PyMOL CGO cylinders between C-alpha atoms (Angstrom):
from pymol import cmd
from pymol.cgo import CYLINDER

trace = [
    CYLINDER, 0.00, 0.00, 0.00, 1.30, 3.42, -0.96, 0.3, 1, 1, 1, 1, 1, 1,
    CYLINDER, 1.30, 3.42, -0.96, 0.90, 6.33, 1.42, 0.3, 1, 1, 1, 1, 1, 1,
    CYLINDER, 0.90, 6.33, 1.42, 1.46, 9.96, 0.50, 0.3, 1, 1, 1, 1, 1, 1,
    CYLINDER, 1.46, 9.96, 0.50, 1.78, 12.59, 3.21, 0.3, 1, 1, 1, 1, 1, 1,
    CYLINDER, 1.78, 12.59, 3.21, 1.85, 16.28, 2.36, 0.3, 1, 1, 1, 1, 1, 1,
    CYLINDER, 1.85, 16.28, 2.36, 3.22, 19.04, 4.55, 0.3, 1, 1, 1, 1, 1, 1,
    CYLINDER, 3.22, 19.04, 4.55, 4.30, 22.65, 4.29, 0.3, 1, 1, 1, 1, 1, 1,
    CYLINDER, 4.30, 22.65, 4.29, 0.97, 24.39, 3.89, 0.3, 1, 1, 1, 1, 1, 1,
    CYLINDER, 0.97, 24.39, 3.89, -0.02, 27.42, 5.89, 0.3, 1, 1, 1, 1, 1, 1,
    CYLINDER, -0.02, 27.42, 5.89, -1.03, 31.06, 5.81, 0.3, 1, 1, 1, 1, 1, 1,
    CYLINDER, -1.03, 31.06, 5.81, 1.04, 33.49, 3.76, 0.3, 1, 1, 1, 1, 1, 1,
    CYLINDER, 1.04, 33.49, 3.76, 0.58, 36.99, 2.44, 0.3, 1, 1, 1, 1, 1, 1,
    CYLINDER, 0.58, 36.99, 2.44, 0.16, 37.69, -1.24, 0.3, 1, 1, 1, 1, 1, 1,
    CYLINDER, 0.16, 37.69, -1.24, 3.54, 37.79, -2.94, 0.3, 1, 1, 1, 1, 1, 1,
    CYLINDER, 3.54, 37.79, -2.94, 5.04, 35.35, -0.47, 0.3, 1, 1, 1, 1, 1, 1,
    CYLINDER, 5.04, 35.35, -0.47, 6.35, 31.82, -0.92, 0.3, 1, 1, 1, 1, 1, 1,
    CYLINDER, 6.35, 31.82, -0.92, 5.75, 28.36, 0.43, 0.3, 1, 1, 1, 1, 1, 1,
    CYLINDER, 5.75, 28.36, 0.43, 7.30, 24.98, -0.27, 0.3, 1, 1, 1, 1, 1, 1,
    CYLINDER, 7.30, 24.98, -0.27, 5.12, 21.91, -0.07, 0.3, 1, 1, 1, 1, 1, 1,
    CYLINDER, 5.12, 21.91, -0.07, 6.53, 18.45, 0.48, 0.3, 1, 1, 1, 1, 1, 1,
    CYLINDER, 6.53, 18.45, 0.48, 5.02, 15.04, -0.13, 0.3, 1, 1, 1, 1, 1, 1,
    CYLINDER, 5.02, 15.04, -0.13, 6.70, 11.98, 1.35, 0.3, 1, 1, 1, 1, 1, 1,
    CYLINDER, 6.70, 11.98, 1.35, 5.82, 8.64, -0.21, 0.3, 1, 1, 1, 1, 1, 1,
    CYLINDER, 5.82, 8.64, -0.21, 6.03, 5.27, 1.45, 0.3, 1, 1, 1, 1, 1, 1,
    CYLINDER, 6.03, 5.27, 1.45, 7.36, 2.26, -0.39, 0.3, 1, 1, 1, 1, 1, 1,
    CYLINDER, 7.36, 2.26, -0.39, 10.44, 1.58, -2.48, 0.3, 1, 1, 1, 1, 1, 1,
    CYLINDER, 10.44, 1.58, -2.48, 8.99, 2.28, -5.92, 0.3, 1, 1, 1, 1, 1, 1,
    CYLINDER, 8.99, 2.28, -5.92, 8.61, 6.06, -5.70, 0.3, 1, 1, 1, 1, 1, 1,
    CYLINDER, 8.61, 6.06, -5.70, 11.31, 6.63, -8.32, 0.3, 1, 1, 1, 1, 1, 1,
    CYLINDER, 11.31, 6.63, -8.32, 9.42, 4.52, -10.86, 0.3, 1, 1, 1, 1, 1, 1,
    CYLINDER, 9.42, 4.52, -10.86, 6.33, 6.72, -11.04, 0.3, 1, 1, 1, 1, 1, 1,
    CYLINDER, 6.33, 6.72, -11.04, 5.34, 10.09, -12.29, 0.3, 1, 1, 1, 1, 1, 1,
    CYLINDER, 5.34, 10.09, -12.29, 3.93, 12.37, -9.62, 0.3, 1, 1, 1, 1, 1, 1,
    CYLINDER, 3.93, 12.37, -9.62, 1.62, 15.34, -9.59, 0.3, 1, 1, 1, 1, 1, 1,
    CYLINDER, 1.62, 15.34, -9.59, 0.16, 18.15, -7.54, 0.3, 1, 1, 1, 1, 1, 1,
    CYLINDER, 0.16, 18.15, -7.54, -3.48, 19.15, -7.70, 0.3, 1, 1, 1, 1, 1, 1,
    CYLINDER, -3.48, 19.15, -7.70, -5.51, 21.65, -5.72, 0.3, 1, 1, 1, 1, 1, 1,
    CYLINDER, -5.51, 21.65, -5.72, -9.12, 22.22, -4.83, 0.3, 1, 1, 1, 1, 1, 1,
    CYLINDER, -9.12, 22.22, -4.83, -10.66, 25.43, -3.60, 0.3, 1, 1, 1, 1, 1, 1,
    CYLINDER, -10.66, 25.43, -3.60, -14.06, 25.52, -1.85, 0.3, 1, 1, 1, 1, 1, 1,
    CYLINDER, -14.06, 25.52, -1.85, -16.89, 25.17, -4.33, 0.3, 1, 1, 1, 1, 1, 1,
    CYLINDER, -16.89, 25.17, -4.33, -14.53, 24.49, -7.23, 0.3, 1, 1, 1, 1, 1, 1,
    CYLINDER, -14.53, 24.49, -7.23, -13.41, 21.43, -9.13, 0.3, 1, 1, 1, 1, 1, 1,
    CYLINDER, -13.41, 21.43, -9.13, -10.03, 19.89, -8.51, 0.3, 1, 1, 1, 1, 1, 1,
    CYLINDER, -10.03, 19.89, -8.51, -7.41, 21.63, -10.63, 0.3, 1, 1, 1, 1, 1, 1,
    CYLINDER, -7.41, 21.63, -10.63, -4.14, 20.38, -12.06, 0.3, 1, 1, 1, 1, 1, 1,
    CYLINDER, -4.14, 20.38, -12.06, -1.14, 22.29, -10.70, 0.3, 1, 1, 1, 1, 1, 1,
    CYLINDER, -1.14, 22.29, -10.70, 2.04, 20.51, -11.77, 0.3, 1, 1, 1, 1, 1, 1,
    CYLINDER, 2.04, 20.51, -11.77, 3.50, 17.11, -12.59, 0.3, 1, 1, 1, 1, 1, 1,
    CYLINDER, 3.50, 17.11, -12.59, 6.88, 15.50, -13.06, 0.3, 1, 1, 1, 1, 1, 1,
    CYLINDER, 6.88, 15.50, -13.06, 7.81, 12.29, -14.80, 0.3, 1, 1, 1, 1, 1, 1,
    CYLINDER, 7.81, 12.29, -14.80, 9.55, 9.47, -12.99, 0.3, 1, 1, 1, 1, 1, 1,
    CYLINDER, 9.55, 9.47, -12.99, 13.13, 10.54, -13.50, 0.3, 1, 1, 1, 1, 1, 1,
    CYLINDER, 13.13, 10.54, -13.50, 14.41, 13.41, -11.34, 0.3, 1, 1, 1, 1, 1, 1,
    CYLINDER, 14.41, 13.41, -11.34, 15.84, 15.22, -14.37, 0.3, 1, 1, 1, 1, 1, 1,
    CYLINDER, 15.84, 15.22, -14.37, 12.95, 14.65, -16.72, 0.3, 1, 1, 1, 1, 1, 1,
    CYLINDER, 12.95, 14.65, -16.72, 9.89, 16.45, -17.94, 0.3, 1, 1, 1, 1, 1, 1,
    CYLINDER, 9.89, 16.45, -17.94, 7.76, 18.80, -15.90, 0.3, 1, 1, 1, 1, 1, 1,
    CYLINDER, 7.76, 18.80, -15.90, 4.28, 20.09, -16.62, 0.3, 1, 1, 1, 1, 1, 1,
    CYLINDER, 4.28, 20.09, -16.62, 2.39, 23.06, -15.20, 0.3, 1, 1, 1, 1, 1, 1,
    CYLINDER, 2.39, 23.06, -15.20, -1.10, 24.42, -15.18, 0.3, 1, 1, 1, 1, 1, 1,
    CYLINDER, -1.10, 24.42, -15.18, -1.55, 27.74, -16.95, 0.3, 1, 1, 1, 1, 1, 1,
    CYLINDER, -1.55, 27.74, -16.95, -2.39, 29.59, -13.75, 0.3, 1, 1, 1, 1, 1, 1,
    CYLINDER, -2.39, 29.59, -13.75, 0.86, 28.63, -12.01, 0.3, 1, 1, 1, 1, 1, 1,
    CYLINDER, 0.86, 28.63, -12.01, 3.31, 28.52, -14.92, 0.3, 1, 1, 1, 1, 1, 1,
    CYLINDER, 3.31, 28.52, -14.92, 6.34, 30.65, -14.11, 0.3, 1, 1, 1, 1, 1, 1,
    CYLINDER, 6.34, 30.65, -14.11, 5.53, 30.91, -10.40, 0.3, 1, 1, 1, 1, 1, 1,
    CYLINDER, 5.53, 30.91, -10.40, 5.56, 27.30, -9.18, 0.3, 1, 1, 1, 1, 1, 1,
    CYLINDER, 5.56, 27.30, -9.18, 8.30, 24.69, -9.56, 0.3, 1, 1, 1, 1, 1, 1,
    CYLINDER, 8.30, 24.69, -9.56, 7.88, 20.96, -9.09, 0.3, 1, 1, 1, 1, 1, 1,
    CYLINDER, 7.88, 20.96, -9.09, 10.81, 18.75, -8.22, 0.3, 1, 1, 1, 1, 1, 1,
    CYLINDER, 10.81, 18.75, -8.22, 11.56, 15.41, -6.69, 0.3, 1, 1, 1, 1, 1, 1,
    CYLINDER, 11.56, 15.41, -6.69, 14.29, 13.72, -4.67, 0.3, 1, 1, 1, 1, 1, 1,
    CYLINDER, 14.29, 13.72, -4.67, 14.06, 10.02, -5.39, 0.3, 1, 1, 1, 1, 1, 1,
    CYLINDER, 14.06, 10.02, -5.39, 16.65, 9.20, -2.71, 0.3, 1, 1, 1, 1, 1, 1,
    CYLINDER, 16.65, 9.20, -2.71, 14.32, 10.71, -0.11, 0.3, 1, 1, 1, 1, 1, 1,
    CYLINDER, 14.32, 10.71, -0.11, 11.03, 9.51, -1.66, 0.3, 1, 1, 1, 1, 1, 1,
    CYLINDER, 11.03, 9.51, -1.66, 9.93, 13.13, -1.62, 0.3, 1, 1, 1, 1, 1, 1,
    CYLINDER, 9.93, 13.13, -1.62, 8.07, 15.36, -4.03, 0.3, 1, 1, 1, 1, 1, 1,
    CYLINDER, 8.07, 15.36, -4.03, 8.22, 19.15, -3.72, 0.3, 1, 1, 1, 1, 1, 1,
    CYLINDER, 8.22, 19.15, -3.72, 6.27, 22.13, -4.92, 0.3, 1, 1, 1, 1, 1, 1,
    CYLINDER, 6.27, 22.13, -4.92, 7.97, 25.49, -4.59, 0.3, 1, 1, 1, 1, 1, 1,
    CYLINDER, 7.97, 25.49, -4.59, 5.35, 28.22, -4.79, 0.3, 1, 1, 1, 1, 1, 1,
    CYLINDER, 5.35, 28.22, -4.79, 6.46, 31.81, -5.34, 0.3, 1, 1, 1, 1, 1, 1,
    CYLINDER, 6.46, 31.81, -5.34, 4.57, 35.04, -5.95, 0.3, 1, 1, 1, 1, 1, 1,
    CYLINDER, 4.57, 35.04, -5.95, 1.52, 33.57, -4.32, 0.3, 1, 1, 1, 1, 1, 1,
    CYLINDER, 1.52, 33.57, -4.32, -1.88, 35.12, -5.02, 0.3, 1, 1, 1, 1, 1, 1,
    CYLINDER, -1.88, 35.12, -5.02, -5.15, 34.94, -3.06, 0.3, 1, 1, 1, 1, 1, 1,
    CYLINDER, -5.15, 34.94, -3.06, -6.56, 32.78, -5.86, 0.3, 1, 1, 1, 1, 1, 1,
    CYLINDER, -6.56, 32.78, -5.86, -3.94, 30.14, -5.04, 0.3, 1, 1, 1, 1, 1, 1,
    CYLINDER, -3.94, 30.14, -5.04, -5.82, 29.46, -1.81, 0.3, 1, 1, 1, 1, 1, 1,
    CYLINDER, -5.82, 29.46, -1.81, -6.85, 25.79, -1.80, 0.3, 1, 1, 1, 1, 1, 1,
    CYLINDER, -6.85, 25.79, -1.80, -6.15, 22.37, -0.39, 0.3, 1, 1, 1, 1, 1, 1,
    CYLINDER, -6.15, 22.37, -0.39, -3.16, 20.97, -2.22, 0.3, 1, 1, 1, 1, 1, 1,
    CYLINDER, -3.16, 20.97, -2.22, -2.84, 17.24, -2.90, 0.3, 1, 1, 1, 1, 1, 1,
    CYLINDER, -2.84, 17.24, -2.90, 0.01, 15.15, -4.18, 0.3, 1, 1, 1, 1, 1, 1,
    CYLINDER, 0.01, 15.15, -4.18, -0.73, 12.08, -6.23, 0.3, 1, 1, 1, 1, 1, 1,
    CYLINDER, -0.73, 12.08, -6.23, 1.04, 9.15, -7.85, 0.3, 1, 1, 1, 1, 1, 1,
    CYLINDER, 1.04, 9.15, -7.85, 0.51, 8.46, -11.55, 0.3, 1, 1, 1, 1, 1, 1,
    CYLINDER, 0.51, 8.46, -11.55, -0.94, 5.11, -12.55, 0.3, 1, 1, 1, 1, 1, 1,
    CYLINDER, -0.94, 5.11, -12.55, 1.17, 2.30, -13.97, 0.3, 1, 1, 1, 1, 1, 1,
    CYLINDER, 1.17, 2.30, -13.97, -0.27, 2.73, -17.45, 0.3, 1, 1, 1, 1, 1, 1,
    CYLINDER, -0.27, 2.73, -17.45, 0.21, 6.46, -17.44, 0.3, 1, 1, 1, 1, 1, 1,
    CYLINDER, 0.21, 6.46, -17.44, -2.37, 8.69, -19.03, 0.3, 1, 1, 1, 1, 1, 1,
    CYLINDER, -2.37, 8.69, -19.03, -2.38, 12.46, -19.44, 0.3, 1, 1, 1, 1, 1, 1,
    CYLINDER, -2.38, 12.46, -19.44, -0.41, 14.19, -16.71, 0.3, 1, 1, 1, 1, 1, 1,
    CYLINDER, -0.41, 14.19, -16.71, -3.04, 16.92, -16.49, 0.3, 1, 1, 1, 1, 1, 1,
    CYLINDER, -3.04, 16.92, -16.49, -5.93, 14.55, -15.78, 0.3, 1, 1, 1, 1, 1, 1,
    CYLINDER, -5.93, 14.55, -15.78, -6.68, 13.49, -12.22, 0.3, 1, 1, 1, 1, 1, 1,
    CYLINDER, -6.68, 13.49, -12.22, -7.96, 10.16, -13.52, 0.3, 1, 1, 1, 1, 1, 1,
    CYLINDER, -7.96, 10.16, -13.52, -4.34, 9.33, -14.42, 0.3, 1, 1, 1, 1, 1, 1,
    CYLINDER, -4.34, 9.33, -14.42, -3.44, 9.10, -10.72, 0.3, 1, 1, 1, 1, 1, 1,
    CYLINDER, -3.44, 9.10, -10.72, -4.28, 6.28, -8.35, 0.3, 1, 1, 1, 1, 1, 1,
    CYLINDER, -4.28, 6.28, -8.35, -2.88, 7.24, -4.95, 0.3, 1, 1, 1, 1, 1, 1,
    CYLINDER, -2.88, 7.24, -4.95, -3.57, 10.55, -3.24, 0.3, 1, 1, 1, 1, 1, 1,
    CYLINDER, -3.57, 10.55, -3.24, -2.42, 12.26, -0.09, 0.3, 1, 1, 1, 1, 1, 1,
    CYLINDER, -2.42, 12.26, -0.09, -4.75, 13.75, 2.50, 0.3, 1, 1, 1, 1, 1, 1,
    CYLINDER, -4.75, 13.75, 2.50, -4.01, 17.31, 1.40, 0.3, 1, 1, 1, 1, 1, 1,
    CYLINDER, -4.01, 17.31, 1.40, -2.47, 20.38, 2.97, 0.3, 1, 1, 1, 1, 1, 1,
    CYLINDER, -2.47, 20.38, 2.97, -4.20, 23.77, 3.24, 0.3, 1, 1, 1, 1, 1, 1,
    CYLINDER, -4.20, 23.77, 3.24, -2.63, 26.81, 1.62, 0.3, 1, 1, 1, 1, 1, 1,
    CYLINDER, -2.63, 26.81, 1.62, -4.19, 30.17, 2.40, 0.3, 1, 1, 1, 1, 1, 1,
    CYLINDER, -4.19, 30.17, 2.40, -2.98, 33.35, 0.75, 0.3, 1, 1, 1, 1, 1, 1,
    CYLINDER, -2.98, 33.35, 0.75, -4.18, 36.61, 2.26, 0.3, 1, 1, 1, 1, 1, 1,
    CYLINDER, -4.18, 36.61, 2.26, -4.49, 39.82, 0.27, 0.3, 1, 1, 1, 1, 1, 1,
]
cmd.load_cgo(trace, "trace")
């Protein structure tokens, strides 16, 4: 069983930064693509960023965070990161990390992921 545990959320002023972490259990973390999604109250879950299985490989970003957020991973530590800079009030949401399915699928689609963390709250004040 895979477990994903996010941390690093909190309250920050607009323009500030936060770094989220997601620690994965198990010894196969390095074999899977990973992603970050977020969900604000009353809104659908939104793709934020994704990274393919190799630490130096492709990254993908949602349009609303492109240029402000950076996804990375440390396979030796079984950890996924999301560095969030220039935060805006509209970035306020619960942020989830997720592991991509064995057969892949579009990185931007939440149906391509089979294991999810419990989420961490990010609140950006204006």
